[in-house]
GUBALO-207512 format. One record per atom (N, C-alpha, C): x, y, z. Coordinates in steps of 0.2 Angstrom, whole numbers, padded with zeros to 4 digits, always signed. Each point is the difference from the previous one (the first is absolute). Layout:
XYZ ...
***
This chain:
+0809+0397+0064 +0000-0004-0001 +0002-0002-0007 +0006-0002-0005 +0000+0002-0008 -0004-0008+0000 -0001-0001-0009 -0005-0004-0002 +0007-0005+0002 +0005-0001-0003 +0005-0006+0002 +0003-0004+0005 -0002+0007+0008 -0001-0004+0005 -0004-0004+0004 -0008+0004-0004 -0007-0004-0001 +0000-0006-0002 +0004-0001-0005 +0001-0007-0005 +0003-0004+0003 +0005+0001+0005 +0003-0005+0003 -0005-0001+0008 -0005+0002+0001 -0003+0001+0006 -0005-0005-0003 -0005+0000-0006 -0004-0004-0004 +0004-0008+0000 +0006+0000-0005 +0003-0006+0001 -0001-0005+0005 +0004+0003+0008 -0002-0003+0005 -0006-0002+0002 -0004+0003-0001 -0007-0001+0000 -0001-0005-0002 -0002+0001-0008 +0001-0005-0002 +0001-0007+0001 +0006-0002+0002 +0004-0005+0002 -0001-0001+0007 -0003+0004+0004 -0002-0004+0005 -0004-0005+0000 -0001-0006+0002 -0005-0006-0001 -0003-0002+0006 +0003+0006+0006 -0003-0001+0006 -0006+0001+0000 -0002+0008-0004 -0006+0002+0000 -0005-0004-0004 -0008-0001+0001 -0003-0002-0007 +0000+0008-0007 -0004-0003-0005 +0002+0005-0005 -0002+0006+0001 -0008-0002+0002 -0002+0007+0003 +0002+0005+0006 +0003-0005+0005 +0005+0006+0004 +0003+0003-0004 +0006-0006-0005 +0005+0004-0005 -0002+0006-0005 -0007+0000-0001 -0002+0007-0005 -0002+0006+0003 -0005-0004+0007 +0000+0007+0005 +0006+0004+0000 +0005-0004+0004 +0007+0002+0002 +0003+0007-0006 -0001-0001-0008 +0002+0003-0002 -0004+0006-0003 -0006-0001+0002 -0005+0006+0000 +0002+0003+0006 +0002-0001+0004 +0002+0004+0008 +0008+0004-0002 +0004-0003-0003 +0006+0002-0001 +0001+0006-0007 -0007-0001-0006 +0000+0006-0001 -0004+0004-0001 -0005+0001+0003 -0004+0004+0003 +0005+0004+0005 +0004-0004+0005 +0003+0003+0004 +0006+0006-0001 +0003-0003-0005 +0008+0001-0005 -0001+0006-0006 -0005-0001-0004 -0001+0004-0004 -0006+0006+0001 +0002+0005-0003 -0005+0006+0007 -0004-0001-0006 -0002-0002-0006 -0007+0004-0003 -0004-0009-0001 +0002-0005+0002 -0003-0004+0000 -0006+0000+0007 -0004+0002+0000 -0006+0001+0005 -0005-0005+0000 +0000-0004-0005 -0005-0005+0001 +0006-0007-0005 +0001-0005+0006 +0002-0006-0006 -0003-0008-0001 -0001-0003-0003 -0003-0006+0000 +0000-0005-0007 -0002-0004+0005 -0003-0005-0008 -0005-0003-0001 +0000-0002-0009 -0007-0003-0001 +0003-0006-0002 -0004-0003+0000 -0001-0009-0004 -0005-0002-0004 +0002-0002-0005 -0010-0006-0001 -0001-0002+0001 -0007+0000+0000 -0004-0003+0004 +0000-0005-0002 +0002-0006+0003 -0001-0008-0005 -0002-0001-0008 -0004+0001-0003 -0003-0002-0006 -0004+0007-0001 -0001+0003+0003 -0004+0005-0001 +0003+0006-0001 -0001+0003-0005 +0001+0009-0004 -0001+0005+0002 +0005-0002+0009 -0001+0005+0005 +0007+0001+0003 +0000+0005+0003 +0005+0002+0005 -0002-0001+0007 +0005-0004+0004 -0002-0001+0007 +0008+0004+0002 -0003+0004+0007 +0004+0004+0004 +0005-0006+0005 +0007+0001+0000 +0002-0002+0004 +0004+0003+0004 +0006+0000+0004 +0003+0004+0004 +0002+0007-0001 -0002+0005+0004 +0001+0005-0003 +0000+0005+0010 +0003+0006-0002 +0002+0004+0005 -0002+0009-0002 -0004+0001+0004 -0005+0008-0002 -0004+0000+0001 -0006+0005+0000 -0006+0002+0000 -0004-0008-0001 -0007-0001+0004 -0004-0006-0003 -0003+0002-0006 +0000-0006-0004 -0004+0000-0007 -0008-0002+0001 -0003+0002-0004 -0006-0005-0002 +0001-0006-0008 +0004+0003-0001 +0003-0002-0007 +0004-0008+0000 -0004-0003+0005 +0002-0008+0001 +0001-0004-0007 -0005+0002-0004 -0001-0006-0007 -0001+0007-0005 +0004-0002-0005 +0001+0007-0004 +0000-0006-0009 -0006+0001-0004 +0000-0004-0007 +0003+0004-0004 +0003-0005-0002 +0004+0000-0007 -0003+0006-0004 +0005+0006-0002 -0001+0007-0004 -0003+0003+0003 -0004+0000+0007 -0002+0006+0006 +0008+0000+0003 -0001+0011+0000 +0006+0003+0004 +0005-0001-0004 +0006-0001+0003 +0008+0001-0004 +0003-0007+0003 -0001-0004+0004 +0002-0006+0002 -0004-0003-0004 -0007+0000-0002 -0004-0002-0003 +0002-0002-0008 +0004+0007-0004 +0003-0001-0006 +0006-0003+0001 +0002+0000+0004 +0007-0003+0002 +0001-0008-0001 -0007-0002+0003 +0002-0007-0002 -0003-0002-0007 -0004+0003-0004 -0001+0000-0006 +0006+0002-0006 +0003+0007+0002 +0004+0000-0005 +0006-0004+0003 +0003+0001+0004 +0006-0005+0001 +0004+0003+0001 +0000+0008+0002 +0006+0004-0002 -0001+0005+0009 +0004+0002-0003 +0002+0005+0008 -0003+0006-0002 -0003+0004+0005 -0004+0006+0000 +0002+0005+0003 +0003+0006-0001 +0001+0004+0004 -0004+0006-0001 -0004+0002+0007 -0005+0005-0004 +0002+0006+0007 +0001+0004-0003 +0004+0008+0001 -0006+0005+0004 -0006+0000-0003 -0005+0002+0003 -0007-0003+0001 -0003-0004+0007 -0005-0005-0002 -0006+0004-0002 -0001+0007+0001 -0006+0004-0001 -0001+0002-0009 +0004-0002-0003 +0002-0001-0008 -0003-0005-0004 +0001-0006+0005 -0004-0008-0002 -0007-0001+0001 -0005+0000-0005 -0006-0002-0002 +0001-0006+0003 +0004-0005-0001 -0002-0007+0003 +0004-0001+0007 +0001+0004+0004 +0001+0000+0005 -0006+0000+0007 +0004-0007+0005 -0003-0002+0010 +0002+0005+0002 -0004+0005+0003 +0002+0003+0004 +0001-0004+0008 +0006-0001+0001 +0002-0002+0008 -0001+0002+0006 +0001+0008-0001 +0001+0007+0006 -0001+0006-0006 -0002+0003+0005 +0002+0009-0005 +0006+0002+0001 +0005-0005+0005 +0006+0005+0000 +0003-0003-0005 +0000-0006-0003 +0002-0003-0006 +0000+0004-0006 +0009+0002-0003 -0001+0004-0006 +0004-0003-0006 +0003-0009+0002 +0006+0001-0006 -0001-0009+0003 +0000-0005-0006 +0002-0007+0003 +0003-0001-0006 +0004-0006+0002 +0005-0005-0004 -0002-0007+0000 -0001-0002-0005 -0002-0009+0001 +0005-0002-0004 +0002-0006+0004 +0005-0005-0005 -0002-0009+0001 -0002-0002-0009 -0001-0004+0003 +0005-0008+0000 -0003-0004+0006 +0006-0007+0001 -0002-0004-0004 +0005-0003-0004 +0000-0007-0002 +0003-0006+0001 -0002-0006-0002 +0002-0006+0004 -0001-0003-0007 +0005-0004-0003 +0000-0004-0005 -0008+0003-0008 +0004+0006-0001 +0000+0005-0004 -0009+0001+0003 -0003-0001+0005 -0007+0002+0001 -0002+0005+0005 -0003+0006-0002 -0001+0006+0005 -0002-0006+0008 +0001+0001+0004 -0003-0002+0004 -0002+0006+0008 +0001+0005-0002 +0000+0004+0003 +0003+0006+0000 +0001+0005+0006 +0004+0006+0000 +0001+0005+0007 +0004+0006-0004 +0003+0001+0008 -0006+0006-0003 -0002+0003+0003 -0004+0007+0001 +0001+0005+0003 +0003+0007+0002 +0004+0006+0003 -0006+0006-0002 -0002+0001+0006 -0004+0007-0001 +0006+0006+0005 -0002+0008-0005 +0004+0003+0004 -0004+0006+0003 +0001+0003+0002 -0004+0005+0003 +0003+0008-0003 +0005-0003-0007 +0005+0007-0001 -0002-0001-0008 -0001+0006-0006 -0001+0001-0005 +0007-0001-0002 -0001-0008-0007 +0005-0002-0005 +0007+0000+0006 +0000-0005+0003 +0007-0002+0005 +0002-0004-0002 -0001-0006-0006 +0003-0004-0001 +0004+0000-0006 +0007-0003-0002 +0006+0003-0004 +0000-0009-0003 +0003+0002-0005 +0001-0008-0003 +0005-0003+0005 +0005+0003+0005 +0002-0003+0005 -0006-0005+0004 -0005+0003+0002 -0004-0004+0004 -0002-0005-0004 +0000+0003-0006 -0006-0009-0005 +0008-0003+0000 +0005+0001-0002 +0006-0006+0000 +0002-0002+0007 -0001+0003+0005 -0002-0005+0007 -0003-0002+0001 -0007+0000-0002 -0007-0002+0003 +0000-0009-0005 +0003+0000-0007 +0000-0002-0004 +0006-0007+0006 +0005+0002+0001 +0004-0005+0001 -0002-0002+0008 -0008+0005+0003 +0000-0003+0004 -0007-0008-0001 -0003+0002-0004 -0005-0005-0003 +0004-0007-0001 +0005+0002-0005 +0004-0005-0002 +0004-0008+0006 +0001+0006+0007 +0003-0005+0004 -0007-0004+0005 -0005+0006+0000 -0007-0005+0002 -0003-0005-0004 +0002+0001-0006 -0004-0003-0005 +0003-0009+0002 +0007+0000+0002 +0005-0006+0002 -0002-0004+0006 -0005+0006+0006 -0004-0005+0006 -0007-0002-0004 -0001+0002-0005 -0009-0002+0000 +0001-0006-0006 +0004-0004-0001 +0001-0004-0006 -0002-0008+0003 
***
């Protein structure tokens, strides 16, 4: 499925108020993991109240021990501080990487902003080296912008 077709699916999911917010987020994870071959783990992390840490939200993929991630730790924690996209073509080359699985080769993390504040992120792991393109980045920014509309 193309990113354009997936955008339509995301739009429908986001606007479906018959589902809970958590249900919609999980469904987005499911369709991304199912329809993008190099998305092997898809999940959301959100700022944990007033703490300087992220808490795992809905996700699809292998279970993870990383339910809480301090700001600054790992790729997700770095995005919480930098407020910028982080594309990692090869996780083994990152000093500040928190390994979730030995099968993960690459990661992309895109922040979610609500009213200018970084309140969370989408995190995607791939079992393929260097699979993420600028198209992935733009698509995931679109997803995060849509998700932000239901988190306000």
